[in-house]
All heavy atoms as an XYZ file, in Angstrom:
740
protein
N      -8.089    -12.977     -5.351
C      -7.763    -11.536     -5.931
C      -6.376    -11.185     -5.638
O      -5.876    -11.398     -4.623
C      -8.769    -10.666     -5.063
C      -8.991     -9.291     -5.599
S      -9.917     -9.223     -7.231
C     -11.450     -9.792     -6.697
N      -5.782    -10.497     -6.689
C      -4.459    -10.125     -6.611
C      -4.526     -8.538     -6.615
O      -5.183     -7.903     -7.308
C      -3.736    -10.572     -7.802
C      -2.236    -10.061     -7.795
C      -1.488    -10.500     -8.940
C      -0.046     -9.948     -9.107
N       0.575    -10.256    -10.409
N      -3.712     -7.979     -5.563
C      -3.700     -6.557     -5.410
C      -2.249     -6.085     -5.589
O      -1.374     -6.561     -4.890
C      -4.000     -6.180     -3.901
S      -5.744     -6.820     -3.544
N      -2.001     -5.114     -6.491
C      -0.776     -4.490     -6.679
C      -0.773     -3.115     -6.084
O      -1.807     -2.373     -6.387
C      -0.359     -4.479     -8.059
C      -0.059     -5.872     -8.735
O      -1.052     -6.391     -9.217
N       1.131     -6.343     -8.555
N       0.190     -2.733     -5.318
C       0.281     -1.402     -4.715
C       1.518     -0.618     -5.079
O       2.567     -1.356     -5.411
C       0.045     -1.421     -3.179
O       1.343     -1.997     -2.615
C      -1.113     -2.317     -2.732
N       1.432      0.662     -5.107
C       2.640      1.513     -5.317
C       2.422      2.842     -4.636
O       1.294      3.363     -4.649
C       2.945      1.646     -6.772
C       4.472      2.037     -6.955
O       5.239      1.962     -6.023
O       4.767      2.319     -8.070
N       3.459      3.400     -4.091
C       3.482      4.734     -3.616
C       4.708      5.437     -3.996
O       5.695      4.862     -4.319
N       4.650      6.698     -4.233
C       5.726      7.491     -4.648
C       5.784      8.853     -4.150
O       4.766      9.444     -3.716
C       5.651      7.589     -6.165
N       6.995      9.370     -4.121
C       7.193     10.745     -3.639
C       8.254     11.398     -4.526
O       9.132     10.843     -5.032
C       7.772     10.728     -2.188
O       8.260     12.002     -1.791
N       8.063     12.692     -4.728
C       8.975     13.531     -5.656
C      10.108     13.957     -4.693
O      10.290     15.161     -4.453
C       8.325     14.691     -6.239
C       7.250     14.236     -7.252
C       6.750     15.509     -7.884
N       6.547     15.274     -9.292
C       7.281     15.752    -10.263
N       8.150     16.753    -10.025
N       7.068     15.375    -11.561
N      10.862     12.933     -4.122
C      11.908     13.340     -3.156
C      11.364     13.258     -1.715
O      10.087     13.271     -1.617
N      12.093     13.188     -0.764
C      11.583     13.112      0.552
C      11.130     14.337      1.144
O      11.574     15.456      0.918
C      12.690     12.511      1.536
C      12.958     11.028      1.391
O      12.013     10.352      0.967
N      14.216     10.630      1.481
N       9.915     14.244      1.872
C       9.107     15.353      2.259
C       8.665     16.199      1.161
O       8.724     17.445      1.265
C       9.959     16.157      3.359
C      10.359     15.290      4.596
C      11.176     16.143      5.555
C       9.077     14.727      5.260
N       8.198     15.609      0.105
C       7.676     16.289     -1.014
C       6.224     15.754     -1.307
O       5.782     14.761     -0.580
C       8.474     16.109     -2.196
C       9.891     16.681     -2.113
C       9.827     18.288     -2.524
N      11.083     18.873     -2.223
C      11.941     19.176     -3.239
N      11.827     18.579     -4.344
N      13.116     19.776     -3.016
N       5.660     16.205     -2.310
C       4.297     15.615     -2.756
C       4.348     14.117     -2.922
O       5.331     13.719     -3.513
C       3.830     16.321     -4.087
C       3.495     17.777     -3.892
C       3.052     18.491     -5.111
N       2.447     17.611     -6.133
C       2.221     17.997     -7.293
N       2.510     19.287     -7.677
N       1.731     17.164     -8.238
N       3.360     13.418     -2.596
C       3.256     11.982     -2.614
C       1.927     11.559     -3.279
O       0.982     12.363     -3.247
C       3.205     11.381     -1.232
S       4.739     11.617     -0.213
N       1.941     10.286     -3.745
C       0.723      9.842     -4.298
C       0.884      8.264     -4.135
O       1.962      7.702     -3.788
C       0.616     10.202     -5.780
O       1.647      9.672     -6.601
N      -0.245      7.624     -4.261
C      -0.341      6.209     -4.179
C      -1.326      5.685     -5.245
O      -2.200      6.401     -5.654
C      -0.648      5.664     -2.752
C      -2.085      5.831     -2.442
C      -2.950      4.809     -2.675
C      -2.562      6.924     -1.864
C      -4.349      4.909     -2.400
C      -3.936      7.061     -1.560
C      -4.715      6.117     -1.846
O      -6.135      6.244     -1.445
N      -1.175      4.436     -5.480
C      -2.279      3.737     -6.275
C      -2.160      2.177     -6.051
O      -1.324      1.709     -5.476
N      -3.388      1.652     -6.380
C      -3.473      0.098     -6.332
C      -4.466     -0.347     -7.333
O      -5.320      0.366     -7.825
C      -3.901     -0.264     -4.941
C      -5.296      0.180     -4.473
C      -6.354     -0.635     -4.690
C      -5.468      1.339     -3.740
C      -7.620     -0.234     -4.230
C      -6.619      1.668     -3.305
C      -7.791      0.931     -3.531
N      -4.321     -1.582     -7.706
C      -5.314     -2.119     -8.633
C      -5.561     -3.579     -8.124
O      -4.761     -4.337     -7.466
C      -4.808     -2.159    -10.071
S      -3.374     -3.215    -10.401
N      -6.775     -4.051     -8.414
C      -7.199     -5.457     -8.054
C      -7.619     -6.213     -9.296
O      -8.158     -5.681    -10.275
C      -8.505     -5.306     -7.173
C      -8.455     -4.495     -5.918
C      -9.829     -4.485     -5.293
C      -7.393     -5.035     -5.028
N      -7.034     -7.423     -9.396
C      -7.307     -8.259    -10.601
C      -7.819     -9.630    -10.079
O      -7.414    -10.062     -8.999
C      -6.043     -8.544    -11.302
C      -5.525     -7.255    -11.939
C      -4.173     -7.431    -12.813
N      -3.754     -6.295    -13.369
C      -4.157     -5.732    -14.580
N      -5.111     -6.378    -15.253
N      -3.634     -4.597    -14.963
N      -8.728    -10.238    -10.817
C      -9.250    -11.530    -10.458
C      -8.316    -12.728    -11.006
O      -7.241    -12.395    -11.576
C     -10.645    -11.726    -11.013
C     -10.725    -11.663    -12.527
O      -9.698    -11.814    -13.290
N     -11.964    -11.516    -13.056
N      -8.705    -13.928    -10.796
C      -7.935    -15.084    -11.223
C      -7.650    -15.061    -12.709
O      -6.582    -15.550    -13.149
C      -8.737    -16.314    -10.940
C      -8.772    -16.704     -9.543
C      -9.420    -17.999     -9.448
N      -9.755    -18.274     -8.001
C     -10.927    -18.564     -7.605
N     -11.948    -18.761     -8.441
N     -11.209    -18.750     -6.376
N      -8.407    -14.492    -13.530
C      -8.244    -14.401    -15.037
C      -7.360    -13.199    -15.378
O      -7.269    -12.947    -16.526
C      -9.626    -14.291    -15.653
C     -10.305    -15.609    -15.337
O      -9.855    -16.663    -15.320
O     -11.656    -15.486    -15.303
N      -6.912    -12.400    -14.419
C      -6.081    -11.325    -14.597
C      -6.833    -10.146    -15.185
O      -6.270     -9.133    -15.629
C      -4.825    -11.596    -15.342
C      -3.802    -10.459    -15.230
C      -4.147    -12.853    -14.950
N      -8.129    -10.106    -15.032
C      -8.959     -9.029    -15.467
C      -8.966     -7.965    -14.490
O      -8.998     -8.213    -13.172
C     -10.444     -9.431    -15.585
C     -10.727    -10.394    -16.749
O     -10.012    -10.447    -17.744
O     -11.552    -11.419    -16.555
N      -8.830     -6.663    -14.927
C      -8.873     -5.522    -13.972
C     -10.199     -5.373    -13.337
O     -11.186     -5.264    -14.073
C      -8.400     -4.302    -14.647
C      -8.249     -2.971    -13.781
C      -7.253     -3.215    -12.704
C      -8.051     -1.834    -14.700
N     -10.310     -5.436    -12.006
C     -11.579     -5.344    -11.359
C     -11.796     -3.961    -10.795
O     -12.837     -3.304    -10.959
C     -11.630     -6.307    -10.147
C     -11.528     -7.749    -10.690
C     -12.925     -6.121     -9.395
C     -12.470     -8.206    -11.727
N     -10.723     -3.278    -10.297
C     -10.815     -1.969     -9.752
C      -9.478     -1.313     -9.692
O      -8.393     -2.089     -9.483
C     -11.321     -2.084     -8.319
C     -11.463     -0.770     -7.577
C     -12.605      0.041     -7.796
C     -10.650     -0.410     -6.687
C     -12.789      1.245     -7.128
C     -10.697      0.920     -5.965
C     -11.839      1.642     -6.252
O     -11.986      2.882     -5.582
N      -9.369     -0.080     -9.901
C      -8.131      0.617     -9.771
C      -8.395      1.994     -9.047
O      -9.388      2.636     -9.252
C      -7.462      0.898    -11.071
N      -7.358      2.438     -8.230
C      -7.608      3.738     -7.571
C      -6.270      4.369     -7.312
O      -5.224      3.667     -7.076
C      -8.275      3.464     -6.205
C      -8.439      4.829     -5.309
N      -9.412      5.692     -5.709
C      -7.783      5.259     -4.376
C      -9.405      6.681     -4.793
N      -8.358      6.445     -3.911
N      -6.200      5.726     -7.356
C      -4.930      6.414     -7.028
C      -5.312      7.777     -6.617
O      -6.354      8.292     -6.990
N      -4.504      8.457     -5.878
C      -4.683      9.730     -5.440
C      -3.383     10.400     -4.892
O      -2.501      9.703     -4.417
C      -5.888      9.922     -4.441
C      -5.652      9.370     -3.103
C      -6.875      9.567     -2.257
O      -7.729      8.766     -2.423
O      -6.909     10.462     -1.431
N      -3.450     11.748     -4.958
C      -2.360     12.412     -4.276
C      -2.633     12.588     -2.795
O      -3.828     12.730     -2.334
C      -2.250     13.886     -4.877
C      -1.023     14.720     -4.389
C      -0.834     15.971     -5.148
O      -1.273     16.023     -6.388
O      -0.247     16.839     -4.550
N      -1.498     12.502     -2.061
C      -1.725     12.518     -0.539
C      -0.772     13.579     -0.040
O      -0.079     14.217     -0.773
C      -1.443     11.196      0.122
C      -0.084     10.563     -0.315
C      -2.630     10.291     -0.151
C       0.191      9.267      0.311
N      -0.627     13.799      1.258
C       0.086     14.766      1.946
C       1.594     14.642      1.560
O       2.081     13.653      0.948
C      -0.034     14.616      3.431
C       0.461     13.263      3.982
N       1.734     12.931      4.167
C      -0.295     12.166      4.285
C       1.833     11.773      4.645
N       0.548     11.240      4.649
N       2.333     15.626      1.893
C       3.777     15.631      1.772
C       4.344     14.527      2.696
O       3.932     14.370      3.766
C       4.339     16.913      1.965
C       3.933     17.991      0.944
C       4.716     19.265      1.177
O       5.360     19.459      2.293
O       4.636     20.158      0.355
N       5.309     13.815      2.101
C       5.977     12.826      2.935
C       7.162     12.134      2.240
O       7.711     12.652      1.313
N       7.361     10.894      2.704
C       8.564     10.202      2.088
C       7.991      9.022      1.131
O       6.778      8.644      1.269
C       9.368      9.465      3.098
O       8.629      8.714      3.935
C       9.952     10.640      4.029
N       8.925      8.403      0.439
C       8.453      7.195     -0.373
C       7.818      6.159      0.457
O       6.949      5.605      0.092
C       9.726      6.659     -1.198
C      10.016      7.583     -2.265
O       9.208      8.378     -2.847
N      11.264      7.440     -2.713
N       8.487      5.890      1.571
C       8.111      4.746      2.373
C       6.749      5.148      3.054
O       5.855      4.186      3.184
C       9.110      4.337      3.532
C       8.792      3.007      4.197
C       9.213      5.402      4.474
C       8.881      1.923      3.214
N       6.446      6.253      3.355
C       5.156      6.667      3.875
C       4.077      6.483      2.885
O       3.007      5.935      3.083
C       5.054      8.090      4.347
C       5.921      8.325      5.696
C       6.075      9.787      5.935
O       6.448     10.506      5.087
O       5.886     10.028      7.206
N       4.332      6.806      1.563
C       3.475      6.633      0.498
C       3.209      5.209      0.229
O       2.051      4.699     -0.039
C       3.935      7.382     -0.713
N       4.229      4.364      0.310
C       3.996      2.866      0.067
C       3.140      2.333      1.151
O       2.315      1.464      0.943
C       5.432      2.115      0.112
C       6.404      2.594     -1.028
C       6.100      1.843     -2.344
O       5.058      0.968     -2.364
O       6.824      2.094     -3.261
N       3.450      2.796      2.404
C       2.589      2.234      3.582
C       1.146      2.629      3.459
O       0.266      1.882      3.731
C       3.182      2.711      4.845
N       0.921      3.836      2.984
C      -0.512      4.315      2.853
C      -1.163      3.617      1.630
O      -2.333      3.288      1.738
C      -0.601      5.930      2.648
C      -0.186      6.600      3.974
C      -1.924      6.351      2.132
C       0.139      8.029      3.887
N      -0.439      3.230      0.591
C      -1.062      2.457     -0.460
C      -1.476      1.164      0.043
O      -2.600      0.671     -0.375
C       0.126      2.338     -1.568
N      -0.717      0.504      0.882
C      -1.039     -0.862      1.304
C      -2.343     -0.622      2.265
O      -3.257     -1.386      2.259
C       0.086     -1.580      2.053
C       1.128     -1.957      1.125
C      -0.398     -2.717      2.872
C       2.406     -2.475      1.563
N      -2.213      0.337      3.182
C      -3.384      0.539      4.106
C      -4.662      0.857      3.389
O      -5.692      0.250      3.716
C      -3.075      1.743      4.975
C      -4.214      2.177      5.879
C      -3.703      3.356      6.787
C      -4.948      3.814      7.599
N      -4.667      5.064      8.244
N      -4.576      1.711      2.314
C      -5.812      2.047      1.550
C      -6.345      0.797      0.788
O      -7.603      0.599      0.586
C      -5.636      3.202      0.673
C      -5.304      4.522      1.475
C      -6.545      4.920      2.230
O      -7.675      4.700      1.855
O      -6.245      5.455      3.388
N      -5.367     -0.005      0.269
C      -5.804     -1.135     -0.502
C      -6.546     -2.175      0.410
O      -7.608     -2.630      0.067
C      -4.574     -1.943     -1.018
O      -3.810     -1.001     -1.924
C      -4.896     -3.213     -1.840
N      -6.023     -2.379      1.665
C      -6.665     -3.285      2.528
C      -8.061     -2.687      3.050
O      -8.938     -3.516      3.184
C      -5.762     -3.542      3.770
C      -4.458     -4.355      3.387
C      -3.544     -4.430      4.594
C      -4.757     -5.735      2.798
N      -8.021     -1.472      3.267
C      -9.313     -0.821      3.669
C     -10.395     -0.977      2.583
O     -11.576     -1.258      2.841
C      -9.142      0.666      3.954
N     -10.010     -0.745      1.301
C     -10.946     -1.034      0.235
C     -11.509     -2.505      0.202
O     -12.600     -2.748     -0.038
C     -10.315     -0.597     -1.120
C     -11.272     -0.874     -2.270
N     -12.279     -0.143     -2.615
C     -11.292     -1.887     -3.206
C     -12.923     -0.555     -3.620
N     -12.361     -1.758     -3.998
N     -10.556     -3.348      0.271
C     -10.927     -4.826      0.244
C     -11.872     -5.162      1.348
O     -12.858     -5.784      1.105
C      -9.631     -5.655      0.335
S      -8.549     -5.694     -1.159
N     -11.621     -4.643      2.493
C     -12.599     -4.851      3.645
C     -13.918     -4.301      3.370
O     -15.040     -4.891      3.582
C     -12.051     -4.244      4.978
C     -13.123     -4.226      6.109
C     -10.786     -5.088      5.438
N     -13.940     -3.071      2.835
C     -15.198     -2.349      2.513
C     -16.082     -3.067      1.481
O     -17.306     -3.191      1.665
C     -14.923     -0.949      1.978
O     -14.222     -0.254      3.000
C     -16.196     -0.146      1.566
N     -15.453     -3.801      0.556
C     -16.227     -4.384     -0.615
C     -16.335     -5.881     -0.293
O     -16.845     -6.645     -1.036
C     -15.626     -4.154     -1.973
C     -15.707     -2.636     -2.293
C     -14.205     -4.650     -2.091
N     -15.864     -6.259      0.815
C     -15.988     -7.765      1.223
C     -14.980     -8.747      0.546
O     -15.283     -9.914      0.661
N     -13.876     -8.262      0.227
C     -12.813     -9.128     -0.262
C     -11.989     -9.611      0.818
O     -11.382     -8.767      1.612
C     -11.991     -8.414     -1.294
C     -12.760     -7.991     -2.552
C     -10.779     -9.360     -1.810
C     -11.996     -7.062     -3.567
N     -12.013    -10.897      1.025
C     -11.302    -11.414      2.261
C     -10.041    -12.243      1.935
O      -9.199    -12.397      2.867
C     -12.239    -12.411      3.086
O     -12.673    -13.428      2.165
C     -13.466    -11.587      3.574
N      -9.851    -12.688      0.771
C      -8.652    -13.445      0.465
C      -7.997    -12.655     -0.729
O      -8.535    -12.605     -1.876
C      -9.045    -14.846     -0.023
C      -9.631    -15.738      1.044
N     -10.888    -15.640      1.427
C      -8.964    -16.604      1.927
C     -11.108    -16.464      2.423
N      -9.925    -17.047      2.756
N      -6.746    -12.238     -0.381
C      -5.974    -11.593     -1.499
C      -4.541    -11.955     -1.512
O      -4.029    -12.435     -0.472
C      -6.005     -9.948     -1.276
C      -5.371     -9.526      0.099
C      -7.344     -9.385     -1.296
C      -5.188     -8.043      0.342
N      -3.977    -11.663     -2.566
C      -2.507    -11.798     -2.698
C      -1.983    -10.392     -2.928
O      -2.272     -9.725     -3.927
C      -2.104    -12.691     -3.819
S      -0.312    -12.737     -4.238
N      -1.304     -9.780     -1.925
C      -0.821     -8.525     -1.872
C       0.564     -8.406     -2.492
O       1.397     -9.128     -1.990
C      -0.942     -7.776     -0.499
C      -0.485     -6.381     -0.439
C      -1.544     -5.438     -1.045
C      -0.400     -6.093      1.043
N       0.797     -7.514     -3.453
C       2.089     -7.376     -3.999
C       2.603     -5.937     -3.961
O       1.800     -5.012     -4.222
C       2.162     -7.753     -5.551
C       2.108     -9.287     -5.599
C       2.446     -9.755     -7.068
O       2.731     -8.847     -7.925
O       2.409    -10.907     -7.320
N       3.827     -5.723     -3.453
C       4.442     -4.328     -3.402
C       5.810     -4.474     -3.846
O       6.378     -5.381     -3.707
C       4.290     -3.743     -1.901
O       4.866     -2.440     -1.887
C       4.881     -4.653     -0.950
N       6.273     -3.326     -4.310
C       7.781     -3.227     -4.575
C       8.630     -2.817     -3.526
O       9.758     -2.508     -3.659
C       7.923     -2.452     -5.888
C       7.605     -0.993     -5.755
O       7.012     -0.568     -4.817
O       7.761     -0.192     -6.698
N       8.006     -2.555     -2.302
C       8.805     -1.939     -1.291
C       9.315     -3.082     -0.348
O       8.678     -3.713      0.376
C       7.835     -1.082     -0.357
O       8.445     -0.708      0.787
N      10.681     -3.205     -0.481
C      11.314     -4.203      0.353
C      11.136     -3.909      1.888
O      10.929     -4.869      2.628
C      12.847     -4.367      0.078
C      13.596     -5.295      0.900
C      13.130     -6.703      0.736
C      15.090     -5.224      0.512
N      11.203     -2.686      2.269
C      11.028     -2.296      3.677
C       9.665     -2.751      4.158
O       9.552     -3.496      5.217
C      11.138     -0.778      3.870
C      10.747     -0.349      5.362
C      12.522     -0.314      3.537
N       8.572     -2.552      3.434
C       7.292     -2.926      3.839
C       7.037     -4.405      3.903
O       6.386     -4.988      4.695
C       6.200     -2.182      3.159
C       6.110     -0.765      3.528
C       5.165      0.035      2.714
C       5.456     -0.678      4.988
N       7.721     -5.108      2.931
C       7.540     -6.602      2.931
C       8.256     -7.121      4.215
O       7.702     -7.959      4.852
C       8.247     -7.145      1.665
C       7.495     -6.919      0.415
C       8.470     -8.674      1.805
C       8.246     -7.107     -0.981
N       9.357     -6.628      4.520
C      10.092     -7.074      5.792
C       9.338     -6.642      7.018
O       9.316     -7.521      7.996
C      11.536     -6.568      5.720
C      12.390     -7.014      4.605
C      12.748     -8.430      4.730
C      13.730     -8.885      3.648
N      14.028    -10.325      3.727
N       8.840     -5.487      7.014
C       8.011     -5.118      8.202
C       6.784     -5.923      8.415
O       6.430     -6.329      9.486
C       7.638     -3.558      8.164
C       6.596     -3.132      9.125
C       8.937     -2.671      8.280
N       6.047     -6.104      7.373
C       4.656     -6.820      7.388
C       4.941     -8.273      7.662
O       4.060     -8.941      8.285
C       3.896     -6.584      6.204
C       3.392     -5.185      5.998
C       2.692     -4.922      4.726
C       2.442     -4.782      7.137
N       6.061     -8.884      7.323
C       6.345    -10.239      7.730
C       7.138    -10.341      8.897
O       7.596    -11.454      9.236
C       7.107    -10.943      6.475
O       8.311    -10.215      6.187
C       6.232    -10.988      5.230
N       7.267     -9.289      9.667
C       7.989     -9.254     11.027
C       9.414     -9.710     11.009
O       9.843    -10.102     11.952
C       7.131    -10.090     11.962
C       5.716     -9.460     12.133
C       4.939    -10.128     13.201
C       3.571     -9.727     13.100
N       2.965     -8.890     14.035
N      10.007     -9.410      9.871
C      11.525     -9.638      9.782
C      12.249     -8.470     10.319
O      13.284     -8.545     10.975
C      11.899     -9.948      8.284
C      13.460    -10.090      8.218
C      11.235    -11.243      7.829
N      11.709     -7.196     10.025
C      12.301     -5.996     10.440
C      11.358     -5.301     11.381
O      10.118     -5.576     11.301
C      12.660     -5.035      9.294
C      13.700     -5.511      8.368
C      14.584     -6.552      8.578
C      14.031     -4.932      7.152
N      15.386     -6.719      7.486
C      15.165     -5.722      6.702
C      13.607     -3.839      6.441
C      15.752     -5.393      5.426
C      14.252     -3.546      5.218
C      15.300     -4.270      4.754
N      11.914     -4.351     12.253
C      11.126     -3.512     13.171
C      10.528     -2.417     12.295
O      11.074     -2.028     11.275
C      11.888     -2.956     14.302
C      12.306     -4.053     15.229
C      12.985     -3.446     16.429
C      13.370     -4.642     17.385
N      14.003     -4.089     18.612
N       9.320     -1.920     12.733
C       8.665     -0.832     12.016
C       9.501      0.465     12.154
O       9.778      0.943     13.323
C       7.262     -0.593     12.607
C       6.551      0.477     11.820
C       6.446     -1.993     12.368
N       9.727      1.140     11.067
C      10.458      2.536     11.170
C       9.520      3.516     11.894
O       8.244      3.413     11.532
C      10.719      2.794      9.744
C      10.773      1.633      8.900
C       9.691      0.750      9.669
N      10.048      4.357     12.644
C       9.259      5.322     13.394
C       8.317      6.087     12.494
O       7.243      6.423     12.880
C      10.071      6.185     14.250
C      11.013      7.126     13.415
C      12.148      6.907     13.020
C      10.546      8.433     12.943
N      12.621      8.018     12.254
C      11.635      8.976     12.239
C       9.291      9.146     13.096
C      11.577     10.165     11.610
C       9.356     10.396     12.420
C      10.370     10.933     11.707
N       8.742      6.509     11.265
C       7.982      7.441     10.520
C       6.727      6.756      9.866
O       5.865      7.379      9.316
C       8.808      8.032      9.395
C       9.522      7.094      8.472
O       9.743      5.956      8.767
N       9.679      7.583      7.312
N       6.671      5.385      9.958
C       5.426      4.768      9.431
C       4.605      3.875     10.411
O       3.856      3.110     10.113
C       5.699      3.852      8.137
C       6.726      2.727      8.492
C       6.190      4.734      6.910
C       6.774      1.628      7.390
N       5.104      3.992     11.657
C       4.518      3.106     12.793
C       3.113      3.257     12.849
O       2.454      2.260     13.031
C       5.243      3.533     14.039
N       2.569      4.524     12.841
C       1.085      4.694     12.999
C       0.307      4.042     11.865
O      -0.707      3.333     11.998
C       0.713      6.105     13.177
C       1.215      6.548     14.628
C      -0.806      6.337     13.133
C       1.154      8.103     14.874
N       0.819      4.290     10.596
C       0.161      3.715      9.424
C       0.213      2.250      9.442
O      -0.791      1.497      9.191
C       0.801      4.236      8.106
O       0.823      5.619      8.137
C       0.181      3.652      6.883
N       1.368      1.588      9.750
C       1.475      0.144      9.815
C       0.565     -0.397     10.892
O      -0.160     -1.436     10.787
C       2.833     -0.332      9.980
C       2.951     -1.847     10.397
C       3.690      0.028      8.728
N       0.502      0.326     12.127
C      -0.307     -0.245     13.194
C      -1.811     -0.310     12.776
O      -2.536     -1.161     13.149
C      -0.158      0.704     14.461
C      -0.936      0.231     15.611
C      -0.741      1.177     16.832
C      -1.635      0.758     17.913
N      -2.097      1.820     18.654
N      -2.149      0.773     12.067
C      -3.576      0.907     11.661
C      -3.936     -0.253     10.642
O      -5.164     -0.478     10.377
C      -3.869      2.249     11.082
C      -3.923      3.280     12.194
O      -4.014      2.996     13.334
O      -3.870      4.507     11.848
N      -2.958     -0.781      9.943
C      -3.191     -1.787      8.881
C      -3.448     -3.115      9.613
O      -4.214     -3.829      9.414
C      -2.010     -1.935      8.015
O      -1.646     -0.605      7.457
C      -2.221     -2.902      6.895
């Protein structure tokens, strides 16, 4: 299963939203979800997108995924190349 995630903010500390989609091996869309969330930053929205994607996968029993994000910060944090920025520490810890 391939999961694409994205989070966005209309400037820092403004309205945020996130979305994700799941596709199978044949690239068929299996599921898509998005919603507006609290005010925050782009990186917070990206982190919540990944957290919600993983939570959905666990809920429906998807155990093997290829997760894609356009957030270099989160790629580096999740692969333990960089330390977790303070403003997303709780979200990353919960993931």
